[in-house]
C-alpha positions in Angstrom: 0.0 0.0 0.0 2.9 2.4 0.8 4.2 2.0 -2.7 0.8 2.8 -4.2 0.3 5.9 -2.0 3.9 7.1 -2.4 3.4 8.0 -6.0 0.7 10.5 -5.0 3.0 12.1 -2.3 5.1 14.0 -4.9 2.8 17.0 -4.8 4.3 20.2 -3.6 1.3 20.9 -1.3 1.6 17.5 0.4 -2.0 16.5 -0.3 -2.9 13.1 -1.5 -6.4 13.8 -2.8 -7.5 16.8 -4.8 -10.5 17.5 -2.5 -11.2 20.8 -0.7 -12.3 21.0 2.9 -15.6 22.5 1.6 -16.2 19.7 -0.8 -15.5 17.1 1.9 -17.8 18.8 4.3 -20.6 19.1 1.8 -20.3 15.4 0.9 -20.4 14.5 4.6 -23.5 16.6 5.2 -25.2 15.1 2.2 -24.4 11.6 3.3 -25.8 12.3 6.8 -29.0 13.7 5.2 -29.3 10.6 3.0 -29.2 8.2 5.9 -31.4 10.4 8.1 -28.8 11.4 10.6 -29.6 14.8 12.0 -27.1 15.1 14.9 -25.1 18.3 14.4 -22.4 17.1 16.7 -21.3 14.4 14.2 -18.8 16.1 11.9 -16.0 14.7 9.8 -13.5 15.3 12.6 -15.6 13.0 14.8 -14.7 10.1 12.5 -11.1 11.2 12.6 -11.0 11.2 16.4 -12.8 7.9 16.7 -10.5 6.2 14.2 -7.4 7.6 15.9 -8.6 6.3 19.3 -9.3 2.9 17.7 -5.8 2.7 16.2 -4.2 3.8 19.5 -6.2 1.1 21.3 -4.8 -1.5 18.9 -1.2 -0.4 19.7 -0.4 1.6 16.7 2.1 4.3 17.5 1.0 8.0 17.5 4.0 8.8 15.2 2.6 6.3 12.6 -0.9 7.7 12.9 0.1 11.3 12.5 
């Protein structure tokens, strides 16, 4: 997987995906609407925090995660 991802890491801005924060937020809100989830406290960062906690609980180092 590292070799597949590494070819995308040659960008000057360091981004892997060509996706703006606004576009990601809009997609997330649309997905929540489509499944009927109306909780305003669930935001994309909630998923990030949850996944980070999960990885830490499995013994993955914080350096690797970051």
